[in-house]
N, C-alpha and C positions, 0 to 999 in steps of 0.2 A: 399522247399529251401534246398540246401546242408547244413548239420549241421555245418560243420567247417566254411563254408562261412557265415552262420548266426551269429555265435559267433564272427567272425572277424569284421563283420559289427557292431555288438553290442558293441564291444570293442571300436571301432572308435567313435561311437555315445556317449557312456557314458563318454568317455574322455572329451567331451565338455559339460557335464551336471554337472559340479562340483559346479556351483553357487547355491545360495539359491533360492528356489521356492517362484513367486510372492505369645484290650486286649493284650498288647505286651508281647511276650515270646521270649526267645532265643531258637529257634527250632532246636537244633542239639545235638548229643552226643558229649561228651568231651573226650572220651577215645582216646588214641593214636593208630594208626594202629599197628597191631601185625602180624608177619609173622608165629606165632606159632599156630594160630587158624586153626582148621580143618573145612574148609568150604565145603569140597567135599561131605559131607553127607547131606548138605542142597540143596534145589531146588531153584535156583535164576533165575529170568526172566530178571531183569532190570540191573543187575551188572554182571561182569565177574570175573572169578577166578584169583587172583594175590595176592601179598603180600603187597598191599598198604592200602586197606580198611580193617578195623577190622570187625569181625563178627557183632558186634553191629552196626557199621556204615552201613554195607550192609543191614541188617535187617531194619534199619531206612529208607533207601532209597526205598527198596522194598515195605515197607508199606505205605510211605508217598509221595514218588515221588520227594523228594528234600533232599539235605544234605549241611550243612554249614561247611566249613573248615576255622578255624580261622587263622589269620596272614599269609595267603598264598602268597600274593604279597607284596613286600617290599615298604617301604616309598620312597625310591630312585626311583624305577620304577614308582610309582604313580605320583611323581613329574615330571618326564620326560614326562609322558602321558599328564599331566596338561599343561606343557610348550608347547608341540606340538599342543594341542587343542587351546591354546591362539594364536599361530602363524597362524593356519588355520583361526580362527575368524578374525584376522587382515589382512588376505589374503597375508601374507608373504610367505606362501606355499600353492600350489593349486594342491593337488593330483588328478590325473585323475579318474573319475568315482565316486568321493566322492558326496554324497547327503547331503546337508545342509538343515536342517529344522528349521523353526521359529514357535514358539507357536502363535496360533491365537490371544491370548490375548495381545501379545506384538508387533504385526506387525506394529501398528501405535503408538508405544510408543515413549518416549523421549530418549531412548537409542541410542547411536552412532551405526550406522549400521555395524561398524567393531569392535564392542565391543562384548566380549563373552556373555554378558547378552542378546544379540539379538538372540543367537543360543540355541535352545532347544535340538537339537539332531543332531549328524552326523552319517551317516550310510555308509557302504561299503568303509571302509578305508583300503582295502586290498593293495592299491598301495602306501599307506604312510608307509614307512619303520619303522618310529619311533613308530607309534601307533600299527602297525601290530606285533611288537615285543611282544605285550601282548599275541598274539595267539601262540607264539613259546616259551614262558617261560617254561623251563624244569619242574619247580615246578608245573605249571598248567597242562601241558600235562601228567604228572605222574598220576594225578587224572582223567583227561579226558579219558585216556586209560582204566580205570576201567569200562567205559560205552560204548565206541566205539570199543575197541579192538586196536591192535597195528598200524593199517593203518588208519591215521587220516587226514580228510579234514576240514579246516576252511571254513565254508559257509556263515555265516552272521555276520558282525562285526558292532558294534554300541558303541558310547559314548553318554551318556545322561546328560544333564545339566538342570534338572527340575527346572523351575522358581518358585519364590515365588507367592503364591496365598492364600491370607488371607481369602477369602470367604466373604469379607465385601466390601461394596462400590459399586457404580454404574458401575465401570470399571472392576469389578471382574467377570471372566467368569468361574471359577473353571475348566479351560481347562487343568490344569496340572495333572488332574486325568487321569489314564489309565484304561479303562474298563476291567472287568474280561474277560480273553480270553485264548486261547490255541495257542501256537506258531506253532504247526503243520498246523494250518489254512493257513499259508503263504508258506509252504514248499511242493514241488512236488517230494520229494525223500523219500525213505524207505530203510531198515526197521525202523519202528518207534522207537523200543527200543534201537537202536544203534545211536540215536541222543541225544545230551545233550547240555544244555546251561551252560556256565560258566559266572557268573555275579559277578563282584568285586566292592565292595564299595570303593570309593576314599576318603571317609570321614566317620564320624559317621552317621549312617542312622537308623532312627526309624520311627514310625508312624507319628510323628509330621512334619517331613520334607518329607513325601511322600514315605516311605519305601515300599518294596514289601509285598504284602499279598498273601498267598497261601491257596488253598482248599486241604488239605492233602488227599491223596488217589484217587483223581480224574484222576490220570494218568492211572488208571485201567479201565477207561470208554472209550467212543467213542468220536470222533471228533464231536463237536456240530456246528450247523449253526451259522455264525457270520454276523454282519452287524454294521453300525454306530449307536451308541446310540442316542436317541432323547434328547440331552442336550441343554438347553437354553444357547445362547451365542456361539454355535458352537463347533466343534470337530476337532482335529488335523487330518490331512490327514493320512489314513491307520490305524486309531486307531479303529479297529473293535472290537466289543465285542459280547459275547455270548448273543443271544436273549432270553428274558423272563427268565433270571436267577433269582432264588428265594432264594437259600440257603446261604444268606449272613452271617448268624450266624456261619457258618462253617469256616469262614476265620481265619487264623493264621497270625499275623503280625510279620514279621521277623526283629529283631534288629541286626545290624551289625556295627562293628567297621572298621576303615580304614584298607584295605588290606584283610578283610574277603572276602571269595568267596563262593557263593551258586551255587551248580550244581543242575539242575532240568530237568525233563522229558518233551518232547514237547507236551504231552497231559495234563500236569498238569494245571489246571485252576489257573490263577494268575492275578494280576493287581497291581495298586498302587493308593493311595489316593492323594489329593492335598497337596502341600507343604505349610504349615501354618507358616513357618518361614519367615525371611526377606532375607535369603540367597539362593544361588542356590545350588541344591543337585546333586552331580556328581557321576557317576558310568560308568564302561566300561565293555563290554561283547562280547562274541562270541558264536555262535552256531557251534558245531562240529558234524561231522558224520563219520562213517566208510567209508574209501575209497573204500570199497567193496559194497557200497550201489548202488541203481538203481533208475532211475526216473520213475514216473507214469504219465499217461495222466489224467488231472484233469477235463476234459470235462465230464459232467454229474454228477459231484460231488459237494459237498458244497463249494469246493475251486475254482470252475470255475469263480466266480465273482471276486476273487483276480487276477486271470490271466487277465481278461478283464481290470480291473482297472490299473494294472501295465502297460499293453500294451498301454493303452490310454495315460498314463503319458509319456511314452517313445516316442510314435508316435507324440504326440503333440509338444514334445520338440526337435524332430529330423527330422520329415518328412519321417520316415521309414513307410513301409507298414506293414500290420498286420500279416505277415508271421513269425514274431518273436514270440516265444513261451516262456512260463514260464520256461521251461527246458533250453532254450538258455540263459535266464537271469541268472539262478543259475549256469549254467556250466561256464559262463564267470567269475563269482565271486568266484568260489571254488578255494582254494589254498591248496596244499598238505603241511602239517606241520610235518608229521612223517610217516615213512614206505613207501609203494608203492601205487600208484594210479591205480585204475581199471576203471570202467565205468564212475564214476563221475569225 
């Protein structure tokens, strides 16, 4: 199929798929960025030369694969994102291509179907102008450029509304957990080291309400085989995890305040535990890549299963044939946010 035709067809289809489907530490350096640090004598693989990150911050990311920047996104912006999320849940706005997900534990709950408590996550909000502002915030892109370079594409957008899950009672499924995984598992674009996720806390987040946990240094490894974990009570769709992972003691639990943003590498192994509070835990994120990146064919790789599953979901909801590829899906969603666009 002609690529431009495939993307056009996909855009039409996704426009109609906006409805819902049936040991804590603060692990970041606190020094301010410094333009006077001589970084040129250093050898860096995962960060680029500029005057934004300090030498200490660059070394931290190089060694650990993630970096927390405090107070990066304003309270006012976070409130605007929260307001828009509520409008989407109430179906007052219906952006095309938006994917609304419900947690398996609350599908048959007593919540009003148009209440935000029924929505676990929304993905691909690139057509929602208000939420997509997050991906264009100058204060955010200033740091993104440290990892991607000056030509930047927003590839994968997401807002998470992790539901409460006490771990007690017959109706508890512990489904709010997210298994340890690597984000690159879902992405058919490269180079790996020019991809970064920006993940912003919309309230105080710690281990108690299901904050992120990281395995520092795992960004230096390889992409591991992923599949659904065998969890009693079910697993949310596309919640793939690394198979037979053993090194749980290496986890570092990230504590973040409202507006704090963590940037991390797509090979970094990370996940989150269940939300043991009575409230919903919110965060907003975007994966960025250099606009000079390129797509790969995932056939014959550990990512082939992802392509098949995503194609099945789209085909079942649209009646399209299987000529749509993972590349088509991501090319449709990519949005230029800074600089010039090349292949992607």
